[in-house]
Structure formats: structure tokens, C-alpha cells
N, C-alpha and C positions, 0 to 999 in steps of 0.2 A: 569578418567576423561579427557578428548581430548587435547591433547597438540594445538589446534588451538582457537586464542583467536579472539572472534568476535567482530567488531567495533558496537556500542549499536549509532544508530540515535532516535531523537522523532517525530513521526507524529506528527503536528500540531494540528487534531483533539484531543487530548489529552487535549489541551486546549483553546476546541471553545467556551467554555461562558464566561473567559477571553476578545478572540476575537472578539467573536459575541458585548458583550457590551462596547466594546471600551475601555479596559482597557491596552491589550495589542494590536499595530496596526502592520498589516502583517509586515512592514519595520521595526518594533523593537522583531520581534518574531528570529530574528538569535542568537540577543546579549543576548537577554533574556534567550533563551537557554544556552548559554556558560556560563553567568553569576551564572545562578542560579542551572543549573545541572553541568554542567562541561563535558555536552554532545557536540562532534565534529560535527555532521551531522543532516540531519535536513530534514523532508520529509512534501512538503507543500499540502496544498488543494486548488483545483483551488477556490472556492465557498470562499476565502478568500479575492482572489483579480482577482473578476469574470470579470472586464472590462479589466485587462492588461496584455491578453493573447499577446499582441504584441505591447503592450505601452515599447519600446525598452531603454528610457530614464529609465524609471519609474523600469524596469528589470533590468535596469545598476545599477542603485540606490542601489536595494537589494542585486544585487550580489556583490556590495563593502563592503557592509557591512557585509556581509557574510564574506570578505576576512579581513576587519579590525579582526571580531571575533575569525579568525581564524577555522571555520566554513565551511562544504561540505554541499552542495545541492547535495542532494541524488535522490531525485522523486519528482514527481506532483502527487498525486489522484485527476483524472478529474471526475467530478460528473457531472448530469443536463445538456449533451450536447448532448441528444438523444441515438439513443439505436443503437448498431454497428448492432443489428440482426435484424433491423426493418422488415418486411415482406413488408411493402412499398418502393417502390427503392428509391424517392425522399427524403423521411423522412432517409430513410439510407444513401443517398449520405451527406445529408444534415451534418447529424449526425460525417460522416467522415470529413469534412470539416471542424466542430467544434472541430475535436481532432487537426486536421492537426494546428489548432492556438495554442495550447498547447506544442506540439512537438516544434511548434517554440519557446514556452516559456521558454521550458526542457532545448533547446539548450544554450538560451541567459545566464540561470544561474549557466549552467555547472554541470546542472543533467545527470545522464546515464539512465533513463527513463521516462516515464508516468505511471501513473497504470488506467487500463479501467473497466469495469464492461461489462459483456456480457450479454444485455436482448433481448429477443426476444418472439414470439405469437407461439402457435402450439406445436406438440406434442415435446417429450424429442429429436427425429429425423431432424424434421424440424425446430427446435431450432437449432440445432447443426449447422445444413448446412448453414443457413440464419446466425447467428455468425461467421462462418468460412468465406465465401462470403467475410463478412463486415471488418474481419478482413485481408483476404489478399489485400485489397483494402487499408488498414490503413498503411499496411507493406511498402507497395510501398512509402509511405512517411516518415515513417520509418527509410527506407534505405537513404531517399535524407540529411535527418537532423542525420543521423547515431546517432539515440536514440535507446533504447528496447521499447518494448511496454510490459509491465505485466499486467497479468489479476489475479486479487483477486477472490477469495470464498466468497460473497460478499449476500448471499440469491438466492433463487428461484434454477434454476437449478445448477446457477456456484458453489453451495455447495455443491454440487455430487462431490467429487473428481474424482471418474472412470471419471464422464461425463467431465468435464472440460481439465485431464489430455490428453481424447482423442480426444478433439478439438484442445488443443494446438501438439499435433503431428498431426492431418489435415492438417493444415493449414502448418507445417512444415518448419517455416522459423525462421533462430539463433538469430534473434533479439527478437523474442516472447516469450513470460514467464511465469512464474505463481509470485506470492506474495502470498503465504499461511497464512492467518490470525488464529493466534491459537483460535479463538473465533468463525468467522463468519460459521457457519455451522449447520445452519437454513431454512431448506429444504421449509416451509410454514409456514410463521409468524400466520395464522389463527388457525391452526391446535397445533403449536410447534412442529412440527415434525422435528428429527435430523440428521445430519447426525456426524457417530461417526468420531469426532474429529482427532483421532489418527491415524485413516486409514485414513481421506481426507491428514493430514500434510504427512505420508508415501507415499501417489499415488501424491502429486504435490512437493514435495519437488524433484525429478529428474530434472524438469526444472525449480526450481525457482531461479529467479536472486532477490531476497530479504524475508525478512519475516519481518512477523508483530506479538511482542509479544503481545497479548488480555489482559488486565487486567480489571476486575472488582471491586475483594473485596480482604482479606487478611486475615490470621487467626494469632494467636499470635505472632508466629515465622516468620511474613513475607512473607509466602507459598500463592500463590492465590489458592483458595480455589474452585476454580471453572476448573480449569486447573492444570495437573501435569506437571509443569515445568521438572523434571527429566526426566517424559517418553518424553517430548518433545526434550530435549537436546538428550536423547538416537536414537532419528530418529534423528537428524539435524546431529549429529558425523555419524551416520549408513552411511547418504546418502553423507558425505564429503562435506556438505554446509560450505562458507568461506564467506558469503560477511556478506552485512549490518544484525541485526536485531533490527527493530523500537522499542520504548517503545509505546504503545496505551493504554493510560491507560481512562478505559471509566465509572469508577464509580461513584458513588455519592454520600456516607460515609466516602470518604475521602474528602480534598479540591482537586485541581486540584496540586498543585505543592506536596502534600505530596503525591499524587497518584503514580504522575509520581518518585517522589524520591523513590519510594517502590519497582516499579518494574524494575525500573534501578537497583536498589542493588540486585534481585532477581539476574536479568541478570548476573549482576557482580559474585552473588554468584554460577554461572552456568557457569562461564569460557570466560564472556563477558570481554572486556574494553573500558574504557575511551578513 
């Protein structure tokens, strides 16, 4: 067992059903996390406060609630804001501006990063070039706000660990890194072609500025049945990663609360701390 103790955060998507139904509001999220799970870090998803990216009063209120609950805002996962590798230059410029607003929100909340997706069209080489161009533009804004940008393996070419690692290296910006997700290694949704998750995590960890511990189902001993967490933590230790590890429960056989607790406890078993 490593002597490192990684802090645990909670990805807001773990409670997406409760948030979409209105059982929990975006403003109530930090206190709910602290009260129900004793987790002290939160990772937001922008779609749950889509129109608030530049609403400084609302963002200030959310930050105040975090402070009252002794919860740290870690990052914002940004979805549906355009493709940073769009082949159309005007569409790419619009996507960059959309993401810039979330850099503003991240700074207002005290986050260290926003998580982005890299989507484009064409051959792997063409997509690599287009995504690199878009990211280089975005990183100038990241410098302005002093916020990191992390890319998640999130389907398609981004789930090819070698391709994504090469993209980050090609951009070569100190604020740009990865957010490796234990489970998001589906290369093709139609054929269900998968990239080896352990190889992918191994390739993405050297530039990781966060980690998502994906979970769906558990055996009777509380182990995740799709991902060998022992093997994952061997890789985490090998690469001397020391940052947050986020619970991201996506299962359907447990309640959101129970699934989060089981994932949290599995992380604690492997050396994480509350």
C-alpha cells in the first residue's frame, strides 16, 4: 500500500437523476455531499447550471454554500458547448468563447480546472491537428484566468490513450492535462469496440491533474465488477499521482446514494481519505 492518501471528491453526475428531478438543486449540492457522504471535494457538471456561467451573484452564493459546508470546489465538467476541434473555424471560435465563460465560473467558484472534451471530424491525424489548434487558443484564456484545463477520455478518439496523450504533448502547455476516467474507454458506441482501460490509464496518468473513479456494479465484497481497483491503484502509485480522485457512480442497480457510498468506501479501502 502506498503511503500517499488521495483526497476524495464527488462528481456531480453521480447524482444526475436527483438533480434532474429537482430533488436536489445545484445550490444544495455541496451541503448534500458533505452531510450524506462526508466528502470534502465537489466536481460540477455545467449542464446543471447551464445559464449561470457568468452570473457572479449566483456563483458567489454557491461558493458561500461550499465554504459553509467546508467543501472545496475542484473542477467543472463542461459539456455541450461546441467542439474545440471543429473543422469550421467560426464554429471552433464559438466553442472556445463558450468554454471561456466556464473558465470564468471556475475561477469564481475557486476550482482549479475545467474538464473539456475533444471532438472533431476527419482522420485521426486531422482531428489531432484541429483539436490541438483549438486547445492552443483555449489555453491563452486559461492563462488569463489562471485555471487548468483537463481532457477526459470520453468516447471516440479521446478514449485512445495514446492519441490523447500525444495531443496533450503536442499542445505542450503547463496548464493542460488529463482527467483519466477508469471506465470511459469506448472507442465506438455502435460496435462497442473498447480500448484497454489499464493501458489507457497508464498512458494518461503522467499528465493527470485529476482522476475519475467510475463505478457501475459491485460484487458481494464491495468490489467494482468491471474495473480492478487494485490494478488501477498500482498504476496510480507507479506514476506518483497525488491529486483528487473523484467518485463517479453511474450504476442503475443501487440507489445513487448507496452507489456513491460503496464507491467512496472502495476508494478508502485502497488508500483514499475523507
